[in-house]
C-alpha positions as CSV (number, residue, x, y, z in Angstrom):
1,M,0.0,0.0,0.0
2,L,1.5,3.3,-1.0
3,I,1.3,6.3,1.3
4,P,2.1,9.5,-0.5
5,H,4.8,11.8,0.8
6,R,3.5,15.0,2.3
7,E,3.4,17.8,-0.2
8,P,1.4,21.0,-0.1
9,D,-1.2,19.8,-2.7
10,V,-1.7,16.3,-1.2
11,E,-4.7,16.0,1.1
12,E,-5.3,13.5,3.9
13,T,-8.3,12.2,1.9
14,M,-5.8,10.6,-0.5
15,L,-4.7,8.3,2.3
16,P,-6.3,4.9,2.7
17,P,-9.2,4.8,5.3
18,D,-7.1,3.0,8.0
19,Y,-4.5,5.7,7.9
20,Q,-7.2,8.4,8.1
21,R,-8.6,6.8,11.2
22,I,-5.1,6.6,12.7
23,L,-4.5,10.3,12.1
24,A,-7.9,11.2,13.6
25,A,-7.1,9.1,16.7
26,V,-3.7,10.8,17.2
27,R,-5.2,14.2,16.8
28,Q,-7.8,13.5,19.5
29,A,-5.0,12.7,22.0
30,A,-3.9,15.4,24.5
31,G,-0.2,14.8,23.7
32,P,2.2,12.2,22.5
33,V,0.8,8.7,22.2
34,T,2.2,5.2,22.0
35,A,1.1,2.6,19.4
36,R,-0.7,0.8,22.2
37,Q,-2.7,3.9,23.1
38,V,-3.6,4.5,19.4
39,G,-4.7,0.8,19.2
40,E,-6.9,1.2,22.2
41,M,-8.5,4.3,20.6
42,L,-9.1,2.3,17.4
43,G,-10.5,-0.8,19.2
44,V,-7.5,-3.0,18.3
45,D,-6.8,-5.9,20.6
46,V,-3.5,-4.5,22.0
47,G,-2.9,-7.6,24.1
48,V,-2.1,-9.6,20.9
49,R,1.2,-8.6,19.5
50,A,0.2,-9.8,16.0
51,K,-2.5,-7.1,16.0
52,L,-0.4,-4.3,17.5
53,E,2.7,-4.6,15.3
54,P,0.9,-3.8,12.0
55,L,-0.5,-0.7,13.6
56,R,3.0,0.2,14.8
57,G,4.2,-0.2,11.2
58,R,1.5,2.1,9.9
59,L,2.4,4.7,12.4
60,V,6.1,4.5,11.4
61,R,5.1,4.9,7.7
62,L,3.0,8.0,8.5
63,V,5.9,9.6,10.4
64,D,8.4,8.7,7.8
65,R,6.3,10.4,5.1
66,G,5.6,13.5,7.2
């Protein structure tokens, strides 16, 4: 799945829906969040590593692309 690099003319609506939900959850937080906290906000079973690690990867991709 391609996540476009951040550019002035690229809007969040161009992101896949999962990534849009992640961004919305992070924005609702009062400050910095962990992958576990984002997972809890999104209803991910954070007790299962196999469910948490893909979310962590998505967060890393979003950060890497600005």
